[in-house]
C-alpha positions as CSV (number, residue, x, y, z in Angstrom):
1,M,-53.0,-12.8,-39.2
2,T,-50.9,-10.1,-37.6
3,D,-49.9,-7.4,-40.1
4,L,-46.5,-5.7,-40.4
5,W,-47.3,-2.7,-38.2
6,S,-46.7,-4.3,-34.8
7,F,-43.3,-5.5,-36.0
8,L,-42.5,-2.1,-37.4
9,L,-43.3,-0.4,-34.1
10,Q,-41.2,-2.9,-32.2
11,T,-38.1,-2.6,-34.5
12,L,-38.4,1.3,-34.7
13,T,-38.5,1.5,-30.9
14,A,-35.4,-0.7,-30.7
15,S,-33.7,1.4,-33.4
16,G,-34.2,4.5,-31.3
17,A,-32.6,2.9,-28.3
18,A,-29.8,1.5,-30.5
19,A,-29.0,5.0,-31.9
20,L,-28.9,6.4,-28.4
21,L,-26.6,3.6,-27.2
22,L,-24.2,4.0,-30.2
23,A,-23.9,7.7,-29.6
24,V,-23.2,7.3,-25.9
25,K,-20.7,4.5,-26.5
26,A,-18.9,6.6,-29.1
27,L,-18.7,9.4,-26.5
28,F,-17.3,7.1,-23.8
29,R,-15.3,4.7,-26.0
30,D,-11.9,5.2,-24.3
31,K,-13.2,6.4,-21.0
32,L,-15.2,3.5,-19.6
33,S,-14.1,-0.1,-19.1
34,P,-14.9,-3.0,-21.4
35,R,-17.3,-4.3,-18.8
36,W,-19.4,-1.2,-19.2
37,Q,-19.0,-1.3,-23.0
38,F,-20.5,-4.8,-23.1
39,G,-22.9,-4.6,-20.2
40,V,-24.7,-1.5,-21.5
41,W,-25.9,-3.6,-24.4
42,G,-28.3,-5.1,-21.8
43,V,-30.4,-2.0,-22.2
44,L,-30.9,-2.7,-25.8
45,A,-31.7,-6.3,-25.1
46,L,-34.4,-5.3,-22.6
47,V,-35.9,-2.9,-25.2
48,L,-36.0,-5.8,-27.7
49,L,-37.6,-8.1,-25.1
50,L,-40.2,-5.7,-23.9
51,P,-43.3,-5.1,-26.1
52,A,-43.1,-1.6,-27.5
53,G,-45.6,0.9,-26.2
54,G,-46.2,-0.9,-23.0
55,G,-48.3,1.2,-20.5
56,G,-48.8,3.8,-23.2
57,R,-45.1,4.8,-23.1
58,Y,-42.6,5.0,-25.9
59,A,-38.8,5.1,-26.0
60,L,-37.2,8.3,-27.0
61,F,-39.5,9.3,-29.9
62,N,-43.2,9.1,-30.4
63,W,-42.9,6.0,-32.6
64,P,-46.6,5.0,-32.2
65,L,-47.7,8.3,-33.6
66,W,-45.5,7.9,-36.7
67,V,-46.6,4.3,-37.3
68,E,-50.3,5.0,-36.8
69,S,-50.1,8.0,-39.1
70,A,-48.4,5.9,-41.8
71,K,-50.8,3.1,-41.4
72,T,-53.8,5.3,-41.7
73,A,-52.4,7.2,-44.7
74,L,-51.5,4.0,-46.6
75,T,-54.4,1.7,-45.6
76,G,-57.2,3.9,-44.2
77,D,-57.1,1.7,-41.1
78,Y,-58.1,3.5,-37.9
79,S,-57.4,0.6,-35.5
80,L,-54.7,0.9,-32.8
81,T,-51.5,-1.0,-33.4
82,R,-50.6,-3.1,-30.3
83,V,-47.4,-5.0,-29.7
84,L,-48.5,-7.9,-27.4
85,A,-45.1,-9.7,-27.5
86,P,-41.6,-8.9,-28.5
87,I,-41.8,-11.5,-31.3
88,P,-44.9,-10.5,-33.4
89,L,-46.0,-14.0,-34.3
90,P,-49.1,-14.4,-36.5
91,L,-52.4,-14.8,-34.6
92,G,-53.8,-17.2,-37.2
93,L,-53.3,-18.7,-40.6
94,G,-55.2,-17.6,-43.7
95,R,-54.8,-15.8,-46.9
96,P,-53.2,-12.3,-46.7
97,A,-55.9,-9.7,-46.6
98,S,-53.7,-6.6,-47.4
99,P,-50.3,-5.7,-48.8
100,A,-49.1,-5.3,-45.2
101,D,-49.9,-9.0,-44.7
102,L,-47.9,-9.9,-47.7
103,L,-44.9,-7.9,-46.4
104,Y,-45.3,-9.5,-43.0
105,L,-45.2,-13.0,-44.6
106,L,-42.0,-11.9,-46.4
107,Y,-40.6,-10.8,-43.0
108,L,-41.5,-14.2,-41.4
109,A,-39.9,-16.0,-44.3
110,G,-36.7,-14.0,-44.0
111,A,-36.6,-14.7,-40.2
112,A,-37.2,-18.4,-40.7
113,A,-34.6,-18.6,-43.4
114,L,-32.0,-17.0,-41.2
115,L,-32.9,-19.2,-38.3
116,L,-32.5,-22.2,-40.5
117,R,-29.1,-21.0,-41.8
118,Y,-27.8,-20.5,-38.3
119,A,-29.2,-23.9,-37.1
120,L,-27.5,-25.7,-40.0
121,S,-24.3,-23.9,-39.4
122,Y,-24.3,-25.0,-35.8
123,L,-25.2,-28.6,-36.7
124,R,-22.3,-28.7,-39.2
125,L,-20.0,-27.5,-36.5
126,R,-21.2,-30.1,-34.0
127,L,-20.7,-32.8,-36.6
128,A,-17.2,-31.6,-37.3
129,L,-16.4,-31.7,-33.6
130,R,-17.5,-35.4,-33.6
131,Q,-14.6,-36.1,-36.0
132,G,-12.1,-34.9,-33.4
133,A,-10.4,-37.0,-30.8
134,E,-10.5,-36.5,-27.1
135,A,-7.8,-34.0,-26.2
136,D,-5.4,-34.4,-23.2
137,G,-7.1,-32.5,-20.4
138,A,-4.0,-32.1,-18.3
139,Q,-3.2,-28.6,-19.8
140,I,-6.8,-27.5,-19.4
141,R,-7.0,-28.6,-15.8
142,R,-3.7,-26.9,-15.0
143,V,-4.8,-23.6,-16.5
144,A,-8.2,-23.8,-14.8
145,A,-6.7,-24.5,-11.4
146,A,-4.1,-21.7,-11.8
147,Y,-6.7,-19.0,-12.6
148,G,-9.8,-20.3,-10.7
149,C,-11.8,-21.4,-13.7
150,R,-13.9,-24.5,-14.4
151,P,-12.5,-27.1,-16.9
152,C,-14.6,-28.7,-19.6
153,R,-14.4,-31.5,-22.1
154,A,-12.0,-30.9,-24.9
155,V,-11.5,-32.4,-28.4
156,A,-8.7,-31.9,-30.9
157,V,-10.1,-31.2,-34.4
158,P,-8.0,-31.2,-37.6
159,G,-8.0,-28.0,-39.6
160,L,-8.8,-25.6,-36.8
161,S,-6.7,-22.4,-36.7
162,S,-7.8,-21.4,-33.2
163,A,-9.5,-22.8,-30.1
164,F,-13.1,-22.0,-29.3
165,V,-15.9,-23.1,-27.0
166,C,-19.0,-24.7,-28.6
167,G,-22.3,-25.2,-26.9
168,V,-24.4,-23.7,-24.1
169,F,-25.7,-26.7,-22.0
170,R,-22.9,-29.2,-22.9
171,P,-20.0,-27.1,-23.8
172,V,-17.0,-28.5,-25.6
173,L,-13.6,-26.8,-26.0
174,A,-12.4,-27.4,-29.6
175,L,-8.5,-27.3,-30.0
176,P,-6.4,-27.4,-33.2
177,A,-5.1,-30.9,-33.7
178,E,-1.9,-29.9,-35.7
179,R,-0.3,-27.6,-33.2
180,P,-0.1,-26.9,-29.5
181,V,-2.3,-24.2,-27.9
182,D,-0.9,-21.5,-25.6
183,D,-2.1,-21.4,-22.0
184,K,-3.3,-17.8,-22.5
185,V,-5.6,-19.0,-25.3
186,I,-7.0,-21.7,-23.1
187,L,-7.5,-19.1,-20.3
188,H,-9.4,-16.9,-22.8
189,E,-11.8,-19.7,-23.7
190,L,-12.3,-20.8,-20.1
191,L,-13.2,-17.3,-19.2
192,H,-15.7,-17.3,-22.0
193,L,-17.1,-20.5,-20.6
194,R,-17.2,-19.0,-17.0
195,C,-19.1,-15.9,-18.1
196,H,-21.6,-17.9,-20.3
197,D,-20.6,-15.9,-23.4
198,A,-21.8,-18.6,-25.7
199,A,-25.3,-18.1,-24.4
200,W,-25.0,-14.4,-25.0
201,G,-23.9,-15.1,-28.5
202,L,-26.9,-17.3,-29.0
203,L,-29.2,-14.5,-27.8
204,I,-27.5,-12.1,-30.2
205,C,-28.1,-14.5,-33.1
206,L,-31.8,-14.7,-32.2
207,F,-32.1,-11.0,-32.3
208,R,-30.3,-11.0,-35.7
209,C,-33.0,-13.4,-37.0
210,L,-35.9,-11.5,-35.6
211,H,-34.7,-8.1,-36.9
212,W,-32.9,-9.3,-40.1
213,C,-34.3,-6.4,-42.1
214,N,-33.0,-3.7,-39.7
215,P,-29.4,-2.9,-40.6
216,L,-28.9,-0.7,-37.5
217,L,-29.6,-3.7,-35.2
218,W,-27.2,-5.9,-37.2
219,I,-24.5,-3.3,-36.6
220,C,-25.3,-3.4,-32.9
221,A,-25.1,-7.2,-33.0
222,D,-21.6,-7.1,-34.5
223,L,-20.4,-4.5,-32.0
224,A,-21.9,-6.4,-29.1
225,Q,-20.0,-9.6,-30.1
226,N,-16.8,-7.6,-30.5
227,D,-17.4,-6.0,-27.1
228,A,-17.8,-9.5,-25.6
229,E,-14.3,-10.4,-27.0
230,S,-12.8,-7.2,-25.7
231,L,-14.2,-7.8,-22.3
232,C,-12.8,-11.3,-22.3
233,D,-9.4,-9.8,-23.3
234,Q,-9.7,-7.4,-20.3
235,R,-10.4,-10.4,-18.0
236,V,-7.3,-12.2,-19.3
237,L,-5.1,-9.2,-19.0
238,E,-6.2,-8.7,-15.4
239,R,-4.8,-12.1,-14.6
240,L,-1.5,-11.7,-16.5
241,E,1.6,-9.7,-15.7
242,G,4.4,-7.9,-17.6
243,E,5.7,-9.8,-20.6
244,E,2.8,-12.2,-20.6
245,R,0.5,-9.3,-21.6
246,R,2.7,-8.5,-24.6
247,D,2.7,-12.2,-25.6
248,Y,-1.1,-12.2,-25.5
249,G,-1.1,-9.4,-28.0
250,R,1.2,-11.3,-30.3
251,I,-1.1,-14.3,-30.1
252,L,-4.1,-12.2,-31.1
253,L,-2.2,-11.0,-34.2
254,S,-1.9,-14.6,-35.4
255,M,-5.7,-15.1,-35.3
256,A,-6.9,-12.7,-38.0
257,D,-9.2,-15.3,-39.5
258,D,-11.6,-17.9,-38.1
259,R,-14.3,-19.7,-40.0
260,Y,-16.3,-20.4,-36.9
261,A,-16.2,-16.9,-35.4
262,R,-19.9,-16.1,-36.0
263,A,-21.4,-19.6,-35.5
264,P,-24.3,-19.4,-33.0
265,G,-23.6,-21.0,-29.6
266,T,-19.9,-20.5,-29.8
267,S,-17.2,-18.2,-28.5
268,S,-13.9,-17.7,-30.3
269,M,-10.8,-15.7,-29.4
270,A,-10.5,-14.7,-33.1
271,N,-13.1,-12.4,-34.7
272,G,-11.6,-11.0,-37.9
273,G,-8.5,-9.0,-38.8
274,R,-10.1,-5.6,-38.4
275,N,-11.5,-6.4,-35.0
276,I,-8.3,-8.0,-33.9
277,R,-6.5,-4.7,-34.6
278,A,-9.0,-2.8,-32.5
279,R,-8.4,-5.3,-29.6
280,I,-4.6,-4.9,-29.9
281,Q,-5.0,-1.1,-29.5
282,A,-7.2,-1.7,-26.4
283,I,-4.5,-4.0,-25.0
284,A,-1.9,-1.3,-25.6
285,R,-3.8,1.1,-23.4
286,F,-4.8,-1.5,-20.9
287,R,-5.2,-0.2,-17.4
288,R,-7.0,-1.3,-14.3
289,Y,-9.9,1.2,-13.9
290,P,-10.2,2.8,-10.5
291,A,-12.9,1.6,-8.2
292,G,-14.8,4.9,-8.3
293,M,-15.3,4.5,-12.1
294,A,-17.7,1.6,-11.3
295,L,-20.1,3.9,-9.7
296,V,-19.8,6.4,-12.6
297,S,-20.5,3.6,-15.0
298,V,-23.6,2.5,-13.2
299,C,-24.9,6.1,-13.1
300,I,-24.3,6.5,-16.8
301,A,-26.1,3.2,-17.6
302,A,-29.0,4.1,-15.4
303,V,-29.4,7.5,-17.0
304,L,-29.3,5.8,-20.4
305,A,-31.8,3.1,-19.4
306,L,-34.5,5.5,-18.2
307,P,-35.5,7.0,-21.6
308,A,-34.7,3.8,-23.5
309,L,-36.7,1.4,-21.3
310,F,-39.4,3.5,-19.6
311,G,-39.6,6.2,-22.3
312,T,-42.3,8.9,-21.9
313,R,-46.0,9.1,-22.2
314,A,-47.5,10.0,-25.5
315,G,-48.1,13.8,-25.6
316,G,-51.3,15.7,-26.1
317,V,-53.5,15.4,-29.1
318,V,-52.0,16.8,-32.3
319,L,-54.3,19.1,-34.1
320,G,-52.0,20.1,-36.9
321,S,-52.8,23.1,-39.0
322,R,-56.6,22.6,-38.7
323,R,-57.0,23.5,-42.3
324,W,-59.9,22.0,-44.3
325,D,-57.5,20.8,-47.1
326,D,-54.7,19.2,-45.1
327,A,-55.5,15.5,-45.1
328,L,-52.1,14.5,-43.8
329,D,-52.4,16.7,-40.7
330,F,-55.8,15.2,-40.2
331,Q,-54.5,11.6,-40.3
332,T,-51.7,12.5,-37.9
333,A,-54.3,14.1,-35.5
334,M,-56.5,11.0,-35.6
335,A,-53.4,8.8,-35.0
336,S,-52.5,11.0,-31.9
337,A,-56.1,10.5,-30.6
338,R,-55.5,6.7,-30.6
339,V,-52.0,6.9,-29.1
340,A,-52.6,9.6,-26.5
341,R,-55.5,7.8,-24.8
342,C,-57.3,9.0,-21.8
343,T,-55.8,7.3,-18.7
344,T,-58.5,8.4,-16.2
345,A,-62.2,8.8,-16.1
346,A,-61.7,12.5,-15.4
347,A,-59.6,12.9,-18.5
348,A,-62.1,11.2,-20.7
349,L,-65.0,13.2,-19.4
350,D,-63.0,16.4,-19.8
351,A,-62.1,15.5,-23.4
352,Y,-65.8,14.9,-24.2
353,G,-66.8,18.2,-22.6
354,K,-64.1,20.1,-24.6
355,A,-65.1,18.2,-27.8
356,V,-68.6,19.6,-27.4
357,L,-67.4,23.1,-26.6
358,D,-65.0,23.2,-29.6
359,Q,-67.1,21.0,-32.0
360,N,-63.8,19.1,-32.3
361,G,-63.9,15.5,-33.7
362,I,-60.3,14.9,-32.8
363,Y,-61.1,15.6,-29.1
364,R,-64.1,13.3,-29.5
365,A,-61.9,10.5,-30.9
366,L,-59.6,10.8,-27.9
367,C,-62.4,9.7,-25.6
368,A,-64.4,7.5,-28.1
369,P,-64.3,3.7,-28.4
370,L,-61.8,2.7,-31.2
371,E,-64.6,1.1,-33.2
372,E,-66.2,4.5,-33.6
373,H,-63.1,6.1,-35.1
374,P,-63.8,5.2,-38.8
375,A,-67.3,6.8,-38.6
376,L,-65.8,9.9,-36.8
377,A,-63.1,10.2,-39.5
378,A,-65.7,9.9,-42.3
379,E,-67.9,12.6,-40.7
380,M,-64.9,15.0,-40.4
381,E,-63.7,14.2,-43.9
382,A,-67.2,14.8,-45.3
383,A,-67.3,18.2,-43.5
384,A,-63.9,19.2,-44.9
385,T,-64.5,18.1,-48.4
386,G,-68.2,19.2,-48.6
387,P,-69.5,22.5,-50.0
388,D,-69.1,24.4,-46.7
389,H,-65.4,23.5,-46.5
390,W,-65.2,23.2,-42.7
391,V,-61.9,22.5,-41.0
392,Y,-60.9,18.8,-40.7
393,T,-61.7,18.8,-37.0
394,R,-65.4,19.7,-37.5
395,W,-67.8,17.5,-35.5
396,E,-71.5,17.9,-34.8
397,S,-72.2,17.0,-31.1
398,G,-75.9,17.8,-31.3
399,L,-75.6,20.6,-28.8
400,P,-78.8,22.7,-29.1
401,G,-77.1,26.1,-29.0
402,Y,-73.8,27.9,-28.8
403,P,-71.8,27.3,-25.7
404,D,-70.2,30.0,-23.6
405,P,-66.5,29.3,-24.0
406,R,-65.7,31.2,-20.8
407,A,-67.9,29.0,-18.7
408,G,-66.8,25.6,-20.1
409,Y,-68.8,22.7,-18.7
410,F,-69.9,21.4,-15.4
411,L,-70.0,17.7,-14.4
412,Y,-73.0,17.0,-12.2
413,N,-73.7,14.0,-10.0
414,L,-70.7,11.7,-10.8
415,T,-71.9,8.2,-9.7
416,P,-70.2,4.8,-9.8
417,D,-71.9,2.5,-12.3
418,S,-70.8,-1.1,-13.1
419,G,-67.0,-0.4,-13.1
420,G,-67.4,3.0,-14.7
421,Y,-69.2,6.3,-13.9
422,R,-72.3,8.1,-15.0
423,A,-72.8,11.8,-14.8
424,L,-74.7,14.7,-16.1
425,M,-72.7,17.1,-18.3
426,V,-74.0,20.7,-18.2
427,F,-73.1,23.4,-20.7
428,P,-74.1,27.1,-20.2
429,L,-75.2,28.6,-23.5
430,Q,-74.8,32.0,-25.0
431,W,-77.6,31.2,-27.4
432,A,-80.1,28.4,-27.3
433,Y,-82.2,26.8,-30.0
434,P,-85.3,25.5,-28.2
435,D,-87.3,25.4,-31.4
436,G,-84.6,23.7,-33.5
437,P,-81.4,24.8,-35.2
438,D,-83.4,26.2,-38.2
439,Q,-85.3,28.7,-36.0
440,P,-84.0,32.0,-34.5
441,P,-82.0,31.5,-31.3
442,A,-83.3,32.4,-27.9
443,S,-81.0,34.8,-26.0
444,D,-81.9,36.7,-22.9
445,P,-79.3,38.4,-20.7
446,D,-81.6,38.0,-17.7
447,C,-81.8,34.2,-17.9
448,L,-79.4,31.4,-18.5
449,W,-80.0,28.4,-20.8
450,L,-78.4,25.1,-19.9
451,A,-77.9,22.1,-22.2
452,S,-77.4,18.9,-20.3
453,R,-76.7,15.3,-21.3
454,P,-76.3,12.1,-19.3
455,V,-73.0,10.4,-20.2
456,R,-71.2,7.3,-19.0
457,A,-67.4,6.8,-18.7
458,E,-66.0,3.3,-18.8
459,R,-62.7,1.6,-19.2
460,R,-62.0,-0.2,-22.5
461,E,-58.8,-2.1,-22.3
462,D,-56.2,0.5,-21.5
463,R,-58.2,3.6,-22.2
464,W,-61.2,5.4,-20.8
465,V,-64.1,6.3,-23.1
466,V,-67.3,8.3,-22.8
467,L,-70.6,7.1,-24.2
468,P,-73.5,9.6,-24.4
469,Q,-76.6,8.1,-23.0
470,E,-79.4,10.4,-24.2
471,A,-80.0,13.5,-26.3
472,F,-79.3,17.0,-24.9
473,T,-82.0,18.6,-22.8
474,L,-82.5,22.4,-22.7
475,T,-83.3,24.0,-19.3
476,E,-84.0,27.7,-18.7
477,T,-82.9,29.2,-15.4
478,S,-83.7,32.5,-13.8
479,R,-80.0,33.4,-13.5
480,S,-78.2,35.6,-16.0
481,L,-75.3,34.6,-18.1
482,D,-72.8,36.4,-16.0
483,D,-74.0,34.5,-12.9
484,G,-73.2,31.1,-14.3
485,G,-70.5,30.4,-11.8
486,W,-73.2,29.5,-9.3
487,L,-73.4,26.2,-11.2
488,V,-70.5,24.8,-9.1
489,W,-72.8,25.1,-6.1
490,G,-75.7,23.3,-7.8
491,D,-78.9,24.5,-9.5
492,A,-82.4,23.5,-8.6
493,S,-83.4,23.4,-12.2
494,L,-81.1,20.5,-12.9
495,P,-81.7,16.8,-11.8
496,S,-80.6,15.8,-8.3
497,A,-78.0,13.2,-7.4
498,A,-80.3,12.1,-4.6
499,I,-83.6,13.1,-3.0
500,Y,-84.1,12.5,0.7
501,T,-87.6,12.7,2.3
502,A,-89.3,12.2,5.6
503,E,-92.6,13.1,7.3
504,T,-93.4,14.1,10.9
505,E,-96.7,14.7,12.5
506,Q,-96.8,18.3,11.2
507,F,-94.1,18.6,8.5
508,R,-93.2,17.1,5.2
509,L,-89.4,17.3,4.7
510,E,-87.5,17.1,1.4
511,L,-83.8,17.6,0.5
512,H,-82.3,17.6,-3.0
513,Y,-78.5,16.8,-3.1
514,Q,-76.2,17.5,-6.0
515,T,-72.4,17.2,-6.6
516,V,-70.2,18.9,-9.2
517,H,-66.7,17.7,-10.1
518,V,-64.3,20.1,-11.9
519,L,-60.8,19.9,-13.3
520,D,-58.1,22.5,-13.2
521,N,-59.1,24.3,-16.4
522,A,-58.1,27.7,-15.2
523,I,-56.4,30.3,-17.4
524,Q,-55.4,33.4,-15.5
525,S,-55.9,36.5,-17.6
526,Q,-57.0,40.1,-17.4
527,T,-60.2,39.5,-19.4
528,G,-63.2,37.4,-19.1
529,L,-65.6,36.6,-16.3
530,S,-64.5,36.6,-12.6
531,W,-66.9,34.0,-11.4
532,H,-65.3,30.8,-12.8
533,P,-63.5,29.1,-9.9
534,G,-60.0,30.5,-9.6
535,A,-59.8,31.7,-13.1
536,S,-61.1,34.3,-15.6
537,A,-61.0,32.0,-18.7
538,F,-61.6,28.3,-19.5
539,D,-58.8,26.2,-20.9
540,T,-60.2,24.1,-23.8
541,A,-57.0,22.1,-24.4
542,V,-57.5,18.4,-23.6
543,K,-55.4,16.7,-21.0
544,P,-55.2,12.9,-21.5
545,Y,-53.8,12.3,-18.0
546,A,-55.9,14.8,-16.0
547,R,-57.5,14.2,-12.6
548,F,-60.3,16.0,-10.8
549,A,-59.1,19.1,-8.9
550,R,-62.1,19.8,-6.8
551,A,-65.6,18.5,-6.0
552,Y,-68.5,20.4,-4.6
553,A,-71.6,19.2,-2.7
554,S,-74.8,21.3,-2.5
555,Y,-78.3,20.9,-1.0
556,S,-81.7,22.4,-1.3
557,F,-83.9,21.8,1.8
558,T,-87.6,22.5,2.3
559,A,-90.0,21.8,5.2
560,V,-93.7,22.2,4.6
561,F,-96.1,22.5,7.5
562,T,-99.0,20.1,6.9
563,G,-101.3,21.2,9.8
564,N,-104.2,23.7,9.6
565,E,-104.0,27.5,9.9
566,D,-104.7,27.6,13.6
567,Q,-102.0,25.1,14.3
568,R,-99.5,27.0,12.2
569,A,-100.3,30.3,14.0
570,A,-99.8,28.6,17.4
571,L,-96.3,27.5,16.5
572,G,-94.5,30.8,16.9
573,E,-90.9,30.6,15.9
574,V,-89.8,27.5,14.1
575,R,-86.1,26.5,14.2
576,Y,-84.3,23.7,12.5
577,A,-80.9,22.0,12.3
578,A,-79.8,19.3,10.0
579,V,-76.7,17.1,9.6
580,P,-75.7,14.4,7.1
581,L,-75.7,10.7,8.2
582,S,-72.9,8.2,7.4
583,A,-73.7,4.6,6.4
584,D,-73.0,3.5,10.0
585,G,-75.4,6.1,11.4
586,S,-72.8,8.5,12.7
587,H,-73.1,12.2,12.1
588,P,-71.7,15.6,13.2
589,A,-73.3,17.4,16.2
590,L,-76.5,19.2,15.6
591,K,-75.9,22.9,15.6
592,Y,-78.1,26.0,16.0
593,G,-77.0,29.5,15.3
594,A,-78.4,33.0,14.9
595,G,-80.3,33.2,11.6
596,S,-79.3,30.6,9.0
597,G,-75.9,29.1,8.2
598,S,-73.9,26.0,7.4
599,S,-70.5,24.4,8.2
600,S,-67.9,22.4,6.3
601,T,-69.2,19.2,7.9
602,G,-72.4,19.5,5.8
603,A,-74.5,20.7,8.8
604,F,-76.9,23.6,8.3
605,W,-79.5,25.5,10.4
606,G,-82.1,28.2,10.2
607,N,-85.4,29.6,11.5
608,S,-88.7,31.3,10.6
609,S,-91.0,33.3,12.8
610,N,-94.7,34.2,12.8
611,S,-94.0,37.6,14.4
612,G,-93.7,40.8,12.4
613,P,-95.6,42.2,9.4
614,S,-94.9,39.1,7.2
615,P,-96.4,36.0,8.8
616,W,-94.9,32.6,8.1
617,D,-96.5,30.9,5.1
618,G,-95.8,27.4,6.4
619,T,-92.7,26.6,4.3
620,L,-89.1,26.5,5.4
621,S,-86.4,26.5,2.7
622,D,-82.7,26.6,2.8
623,G,-79.8,25.9,0.4
624,G,-76.1,25.9,0.4
625,G,-73.0,23.9,-0.4
626,T,-69.5,22.9,0.7
627,Y,-66.5,21.2,-0.7
628,L,-66.9,17.4,-1.0
629,G,-64.5,15.8,1.5
630,G,-61.6,13.6,0.6
631,D,-59.9,13.1,-2.7
632,P,-62.2,14.2,-5.6
633,N,-60.9,11.3,-7.7
634,D,-62.0,8.7,-5.2
635,T,-65.4,7.1,-5.6
636,P,-68.0,9.6,-4.4
637,V,-69.7,8.7,-1.2
638,W,-73.0,10.5,-0.7
639,P,-74.8,10.8,2.7
640,A,-76.8,7.8,3.6
641,G,-79.5,10.2,4.9
642,Y,-80.0,13.4,6.9
643,L,-81.0,13.9,10.5
644,V,-83.2,17.0,11.0
645,E,-84.4,18.4,14.3
646,L,-87.3,20.8,14.3
647,T,-88.2,23.0,17.3
648,A,-91.6,24.7,17.3
649,G,-94.0,25.6,20.0
650,G,-91.6,24.6,22.7
651,T,-91.4,21.1,21.3
652,S,-88.4,19.5,19.5
653,R,-88.9,16.7,17.0
654,Q,-86.3,14.7,15.1
655,A,-86.8,13.0,11.7
656,T,-84.5,11.0,9.5
657,L,-84.6,11.8,5.8
658,L,-83.8,8.8,3.6
659,P,-83.3,8.4,-0.2
660,V,-86.5,7.9,-2.1
661,E,-86.7,5.3,-4.9
662,G,-85.5,6.9,-8.1
663,G,-84.1,9.8,-6.2
664,A,-80.7,8.4,-5.3
665,A,-78.0,6.6,-7.2
């Protein structure tokens, strides 16, 4: 059974749009034509017909956050409320499982009762019309021909005080049997028929039933029906001249009451004394609006429709006061993590990295599957209410050390994987705990400890989530803490994305390939480290809609001579040039240069010589990197292989390095 929350989200969203419409209509009440005054209700109709929160957007206010916060506070439910249809029908029958289910059943009963009431009212009206006699259609045909309208069947019914049209598919014009009807009244009803106003009235009645417990929408329904009558008055006045217009006003004054004015599927010239007076005032100031006002009206309606229909995305994650004793802030923060979902793989991976850096469970909830939210909430609540009194956001990621907040994290070897991505997330540490958290930390300014963890990002319905694949691994590098920026260009101590190998008659060749993807987490300041790409500090705020800003590719190449000492000594200078291969076998031109070097195409070159005081030991090595070509948010494409040319002893040899099993994605 569907609970009450989806209906609450739908009707609150419509209420926000209704409040905006009422304010704008009050501002332009006497300035824009009745056509605009009635037509602008179409914006509210579309809001009512579209499921709230579609595409992760909300109208005007962050209604989903408020609904989710209330649901969690009242029920402890951490699921995400979804509006799948504008009419929140029950998904199944069964006994109510919660007070919200009972309230929802009450809502359904009220909607059904009101529908039944309107249906019976319409049936009684149709039965009353059957008691009438066929009316003389000559007057109706004459009025229709004079003003370009379509005639319809008419019946004369005893006891009617005014004429009205009844029915949508087989309309009937009901006329009073005791007295003649003025041509202008006939014209009014034929114009209702021409513009399908009975159908609009039926739709308004349906909205009344579905939102019977929302008084603001009932007010809007009344005003919309009154605007329909005012618009029909405008159409009549545009077809009349001089004294006929004044006569039309006098006719309206005689129609202050009508017992069929609100019957569904009907349109009536009379709609109550108070509304008649307002229509008389409108007639008194009747004017033909200049053509230019039509464009103004369209522009105002468009500006009004944008926030009401398309709304805005949910904002960032709400962290509240982050106090250990503020449960309400915590529930709001968890609700925001459900609403402000990660819309890209980059955003989800970024949220996970920052959750680890900040030990922040709200950030983790942002990129966690929804079914894990209750366990996350329980962990944070236990931390906040336990003897240590942590803040409510406290979350244990399992990181074996204390991260360097200036360095952030690095995302290695992003690889497509069954509709998602897998990657290695790397965190430079200020202190590491290689012997466990209960032992003294290891801290050496001349080396850098790295904690790395394989993760997988995948799409779950309309959100991206991150799933850790293994425990953290500690790696000690020979670099210092202040040299951590080299990590964007790869590090030989970390796993490779791909390993390419080949063997020639005298050499064994091997190349390790790595990639690093980064987001724009730059904070420009006067303090901090200078090595982080384009910034001196790392922004730890999550960005649910983020995309990758850059991607780097790096390589580590070695060529080991496999001959004997005499053969090695006879080689003299050894030169090499290498280029990456595409899947179709194409590649950049091989290039040699003085010393060693590389280019943006991924090509690199170098040499080694037996001459001089330091003879060659039989090993060539090279390393470098470049920016990964193309959009960093596209699926990464790694080289299919490498073409290497070796020149030694006057002879050139070429070899193709291909990925080894287990060494490439």
